[in-house]
C-alpha positions as CSV (number, residue, x, y, z in Angstrom):
1,M,-0.1,-0.2,0.0
2,I,3.0,2.1,0.5
3,G,4.4,2.1,-2.7
4,R,0.9,3.0,-4.4
5,G,0.9,6.3,-2.6
6,N,4.1,6.9,-3.1
7,A,3.5,5.7,-6.9
8,A,0.4,8.4,-6.5
9,W,2.4,11.0,-4.5
10,F,5.1,11.4,-7.5
11,G,2.2,10.8,-10.4
12,A,0.8,13.9,-9.0
13,V,4.0,16.0,-8.6
14,A,4.4,15.2,-12.4
15,I,1.7,16.4,-13.5
16,I,1.7,19.9,-11.7
17,L,5.4,20.2,-13.2
18,I,3.6,19.4,-16.7
19,L,1.0,22.0,-15.7
20,F,3.4,24.5,-15.0
21,G,5.4,23.7,-17.9
22,L,2.4,24.3,-20.2
23,L,1.6,27.5,-18.2
24,F,5.0,28.8,-19.0
25,V,4.8,27.7,-23.0
26,F,1.7,29.4,-23.5
27,W,2.0,32.9,-21.3
28,G,6.1,32.6,-20.7
29,L,7.8,33.7,-17.4
30,S,6.6,37.1,-17.7
31,V,4.0,35.8,-15.6
32,F,6.5,36.6,-12.6
33,A,7.6,40.0,-14.4
34,A,5.9,42.0,-11.6
35,L,8.0,40.4,-8.9
36,M,11.8,40.9,-10.8
37,P,13.5,44.0,-12.7
38,R,12.7,43.7,-16.1
39,D,16.5,43.0,-16.9
40,V,16.6,40.2,-14.8
41,L,14.1,38.6,-16.7
42,L,15.8,37.2,-19.6
43,P,19.1,36.1,-17.5
44,W,17.1,34.2,-15.1
45,E,15.0,32.8,-17.7
46,S,17.9,31.3,-19.4
47,A,19.2,30.0,-16.2
48,L,16.2,28.3,-15.6
49,Y,16.1,26.8,-18.9
50,G,19.7,25.6,-18.9
51,S,19.0,24.4,-15.5
52,I,16.2,22.3,-16.6
53,M,18.5,20.8,-19.7
54,V,20.9,19.6,-16.9
55,G,18.0,17.7,-14.9
56,W,16.7,16.3,-17.7
57,G,20.1,15.1,-19.1
58,V,21.2,13.8,-15.9
59,T,17.8,11.8,-15.7
60,L,18.2,10.5,-19.4
61,L,21.3,9.5,-19.0
62,L,20.5,7.6,-15.4
63,T,17.4,6.3,-16.4
64,G,18.7,5.3,-19.8
65,R,21.8,3.5,-18.3
66,I,19.1,1.3,-16.6
67,A,17.0,0.7,-19.5
68,F,20.1,-0.6,-21.8
69,Q,21.4,-2.4,-18.9
70,R,18.1,-4.7,-18.6
71,D,17.5,-4.3,-22.1
72,D,13.9,-2.9,-20.8
73,A,11.8,-2.2,-23.9
74,Q,8.9,-0.7,-22.0
75,L,11.3,2.0,-20.0
76,K,12.8,2.8,-23.6
77,R,9.6,3.6,-24.8
78,A,8.9,5.7,-21.9
79,L,12.1,7.5,-22.3
80,L,11.5,8.1,-26.3
81,T,8.0,9.2,-25.3
82,G,9.2,11.9,-22.8
83,L,12.1,13.1,-25.2
84,A,9.4,13.2,-28.2
85,A,7.1,15.1,-25.9
86,W,9.9,17.8,-24.7
87,L,11.0,18.1,-28.4
88,A,7.7,18.5,-29.9
89,V,6.3,21.0,-27.7
90,E,9.7,23.0,-27.9
91,A,9.5,22.6,-31.6
92,A,6.5,23.9,-32.3
93,A,7.2,27.1,-29.7
94,S,10.5,27.5,-31.7
95,A,8.4,27.6,-35.0
96,W,5.2,30.0,-33.6
97,F,8.4,32.5,-32.8
98,G,10.6,31.8,-35.9
99,V,13.3,30.1,-34.4
100,W,13.7,27.8,-37.1
101,F,17.2,26.5,-36.5
102,N,16.2,24.7,-32.8
103,V,13.5,23.3,-35.0
104,G,16.2,21.8,-36.8
105,V,18.2,20.9,-33.4
106,D,15.0,19.4,-31.9
107,I,14.8,17.1,-35.1
108,A,18.5,16.1,-35.0
109,V,18.3,15.6,-31.1
110,L,15.3,13.3,-31.5
111,L,16.7,11.3,-34.2
112,L,20.3,10.9,-32.2
113,F,18.0,9.9,-29.0
114,S,15.6,7.3,-31.5
115,V,18.2,5.6,-32.7
116,P,19.6,3.4,-29.9
117,L,16.0,3.4,-28.1
118,L,14.7,1.8,-31.1
119,R,17.4,-0.4,-32.0
120,N,16.9,-4.1,-30.8
């Protein structure tokens, strides 16, 4: 029973994180502009973006290592689904703002991760 409670808690926090991510995708971090000087907002956003990439990279590194050590197809699919969701949303936002080089980067990153995750 304790394991189910922990899984539910973890899932709830993950859903909250996803919802905040969508908030920021659609309304941006400018929702915090009243809380800080305008000249701090862009450097802070950049630091947040970098720290999210570091955390996501560490998660992929450690989880990916487990998936390949165990040859766990279900975990590999989960990793690929998370990567695809991240890169699809990022590419769509990049296209919306006309940052086309990043759309190409997103496609390349997805392809690079997909090759080992899809191989048997």
